[in-house]
C-alpha positions as CSV (number, residue, x, y, z in Angstrom):
1,M,-3.7,-3.2,-22.9
2,K,-5.7,-1.7,-20.0
3,K,-8.6,-3.7,-18.5
4,I,-11.4,-1.4,-17.5
5,G,-14.6,-2.7,-15.8
6,V,-18.1,-1.2,-15.7
7,L,-20.0,-2.0,-12.6
8,A,-22.9,-4.0,-14.0
9,L,-25.5,-4.0,-11.2
10,Q,-27.8,-1.4,-12.6
11,G,-27.8,1.6,-14.9
12,A,-26.0,2.6,-18.1
13,V,-23.7,-0.3,-18.3
14,A,-23.9,-1.2,-22.0
15,E,-23.4,2.4,-23.0
16,H,-20.1,2.7,-21.1
17,L,-18.9,-0.6,-22.5
18,K,-19.7,0.6,-26.0
19,M,-17.6,3.8,-25.5
20,L,-14.7,1.9,-24.0
21,N,-14.6,-0.6,-26.8
22,Q,-13.9,2.3,-29.2
23,I,-10.7,3.2,-27.5
24,A,-7.4,1.5,-28.6
25,D,-5.6,-0.7,-26.1
26,V,-8.6,-1.0,-23.8
27,T,-10.4,-4.2,-22.8
28,A,-13.9,-3.4,-21.4
29,V,-15.6,-5.9,-19.1
30,A,-18.9,-6.0,-17.1
31,I,-18.3,-6.4,-13.4
32,K,-20.7,-8.1,-11.0
33,Y,-18.7,-10.2,-8.6
34,E,-15.8,-9.7,-6.2
35,N,-13.4,-12.0,-8.0
36,E,-13.8,-9.9,-11.1
37,L,-12.2,-6.9,-9.4
38,A,-8.8,-8.7,-9.1
39,D,-7.0,-7.6,-12.3
40,L,-8.7,-4.4,-13.2
41,D,-6.8,-1.2,-14.1
42,G,-9.9,0.9,-13.7
43,L,-13.6,0.8,-12.9
44,I,-16.6,2.9,-14.0
45,I,-19.6,3.2,-11.8
46,P,-22.4,4.2,-14.1
47,G,-25.4,6.4,-13.8
48,G,-28.6,4.7,-12.6
49,E,-30.5,4.8,-9.3
50,S,-28.1,5.4,-6.5
51,T,-30.3,3.7,-3.8
52,A,-30.6,0.6,-6.0
53,I,-26.9,0.5,-6.8
54,G,-26.0,0.9,-3.1
55,R,-28.4,-2.0,-2.1
56,L,-27.0,-4.2,-4.9
57,L,-23.4,-3.5,-3.9
58,R,-24.3,-4.8,-0.4
59,D,-26.4,-7.7,-1.7
60,F,-23.6,-8.9,-4.0
61,G,-21.0,-8.5,-1.2
62,L,-19.1,-5.9,-3.2
63,L,-19.3,-2.9,-1.0
64,L,-16.3,-3.6,1.3
65,P,-14.0,-5.2,-1.3
66,L,-14.6,-2.4,-3.7
67,T,-14.1,0.2,-1.1
68,K,-10.8,-1.4,-0.2
69,K,-9.7,-1.7,-3.8
70,I,-10.4,2.0,-4.4
71,N,-8.6,3.0,-1.2
72,D,-5.7,0.9,-2.3
73,G,-5.5,2.8,-5.6
74,L,-7.9,1.3,-8.1
75,F,-8.8,4.0,-10.6
76,V,-12.5,4.7,-10.5
77,W,-14.9,7.0,-12.3
78,G,-18.5,7.6,-11.1
79,T,-21.0,9.2,-13.5
80,C,-24.2,10.7,-12.1
81,A,-25.3,8.0,-9.5
82,G,-21.7,6.9,-9.5
83,M,-20.7,10.3,-8.1
84,I,-23.1,9.7,-5.3
85,M,-21.6,6.3,-4.6
86,L,-18.1,7.7,-4.3
87,A,-19.0,10.6,-2.0
88,K,-17.9,10.7,1.6
89,K,-21.0,12.8,2.5
90,L,-24.4,13.4,1.1
91,T,-26.3,16.6,1.8
92,D,-29.7,14.9,2.2
93,D,-28.9,11.4,3.4
94,D,-26.9,9.8,6.3
95,L,-26.4,6.6,4.3
96,V,-23.0,6.8,2.6
97,H,-22.1,4.0,0.2
98,L,-18.4,3.7,-0.8
99,G,-17.4,6.9,1.0
100,V,-14.0,7.1,-0.7
101,M,-13.9,10.6,-2.3
102,D,-13.7,13.8,-0.3
103,I,-16.8,15.4,-1.8
104,E,-20.3,16.2,-0.4
105,V,-22.9,15.5,-3.0
106,A,-26.5,16.8,-3.3
107,R,-28.7,14.1,-4.9
108,N,-31.2,14.8,-7.6
109,A,-30.1,18.4,-7.2
110,Y,-31.4,19.4,-10.6
111,G,-35.1,19.1,-9.7
112,R,-38.1,18.4,-12.0
113,Q,-37.9,21.6,-14.0
114,L,-34.2,20.9,-14.8
115,G,-34.6,17.2,-14.5
116,S,-32.9,16.6,-17.9
117,F,-31.0,19.0,-20.0
118,E,-28.0,19.3,-22.4
119,T,-25.3,21.8,-22.7
120,V,-21.8,22.2,-23.9
121,A,-18.6,23.2,-22.1
122,K,-14.9,23.3,-22.5
123,I,-12.9,21.4,-19.9
124,P,-9.2,22.1,-20.5
125,E,-7.9,19.0,-18.7
126,V,-10.1,16.8,-20.9
127,G,-9.6,18.5,-24.3
128,S,-9.4,21.7,-26.3
129,D,-12.8,21.4,-27.8
130,E,-16.2,21.9,-26.3
131,I,-17.9,18.7,-25.3
132,S,-21.6,17.8,-25.0
133,L,-22.9,17.3,-21.5
134,T,-26.1,15.5,-20.8
135,F,-27.7,15.8,-17.3
136,I,-30.5,13.5,-16.1
137,R,-31.9,14.3,-12.7
138,A,-28.3,14.9,-11.9
139,P,-26.4,15.4,-8.6
140,Y,-23.7,17.9,-8.0
141,A,-20.9,18.4,-5.5
142,A,-21.9,21.0,-2.9
143,S,-18.4,21.0,-1.5
144,V,-15.0,19.4,-2.1
145,G,-12.0,18.7,0.0
146,S,-8.7,20.6,-0.3
147,D,-7.0,18.0,-2.5
148,V,-10.0,17.6,-4.9
149,K,-9.5,19.4,-8.3
150,V,-12.7,20.9,-9.7
151,L,-12.8,20.3,-13.4
152,L,-16.1,22.0,-14.2
153,E,-18.6,24.2,-12.5
154,L,-21.9,25.1,-14.1
155,D,-23.9,28.0,-12.5
156,G,-21.7,27.7,-9.3
157,R,-22.4,24.0,-9.0
158,I,-19.5,21.5,-9.2
159,V,-20.3,18.9,-11.8
160,A,-16.9,17.3,-12.5
161,C,-14.0,16.8,-10.2
162,Q,-11.0,14.6,-9.6
163,Q,-9.1,13.4,-6.5
164,K,-6.0,11.5,-7.3
165,H,-7.2,8.3,-9.0
166,M,-10.9,9.1,-8.5
167,L,-13.0,10.9,-11.1
168,A,-16.6,12.0,-10.7
169,T,-19.0,13.6,-13.1
170,A,-22.7,14.6,-12.6
171,F,-23.4,14.2,-16.3
172,H,-23.5,11.2,-18.7
173,P,-20.7,11.1,-21.3
174,E,-21.7,7.6,-22.2
175,I,-25.0,8.7,-23.9
176,T,-23.3,11.2,-26.2
177,N,-21.0,10.4,-29.2
178,D,-18.1,12.1,-27.6
179,L,-15.3,9.9,-26.3
180,S,-13.4,12.7,-24.6
181,F,-14.1,11.8,-21.0
182,H,-13.6,8.1,-21.5
183,R,-10.3,8.9,-23.2
184,Y,-9.4,11.1,-20.3
185,F,-10.1,8.3,-17.7
186,V,-7.9,5.9,-19.7
187,K,-5.2,8.6,-19.9
188,M,-5.3,9.0,-16.1
189,I,-4.6,5.3,-15.8
190,K,-1.9,5.1,-18.4
191,Q,0.0,8.1,-17.0
192,A,0.0,6.6,-13.5
193,K,1.1,3.2,-14.9
194,D,4.0,4.9,-16.8
195,L,5.2,6.7,-13.7
196,S,5.1,3.5,-11.5
């Protein structure tokens, strides 16, 4: 049984918990406090408002402990605002939050006209079928480090990528009915545990 947390400070927490609860051998828990990080196998940082999540991470005393846990190997997946939280650099802001993933992210990159849209794409690493992608005022990775694997580009913009135990997506799999990305994150964790 894998214990996967969803950072429950702000954003699409219930939606991620609902998706995880549909996957066998997964216990899904909401995470708000440092002591709750102790026995996690993985953590999802949900979409929401990145400035608010960053402030709450600091207010709850979670920023440094969570940064350390991720640097020590805790599996983490950031969706939308979560991608911003993981980034080592932002194109339009000097304030970096966790700064653990070697990506540079443009916030709210899909402006008002493209503020929200849906599309489909096939991501070979995730599955053989096309999956639904929902973008809501989404960021994207403007550049990535040499050991970051790009999983998906749309119109030349990196919207899904992975670096070792860290996963980032600009879109919101939790508001679709497709479990593919949640299963992929669980698979990442299980494969690593099997090798250790």
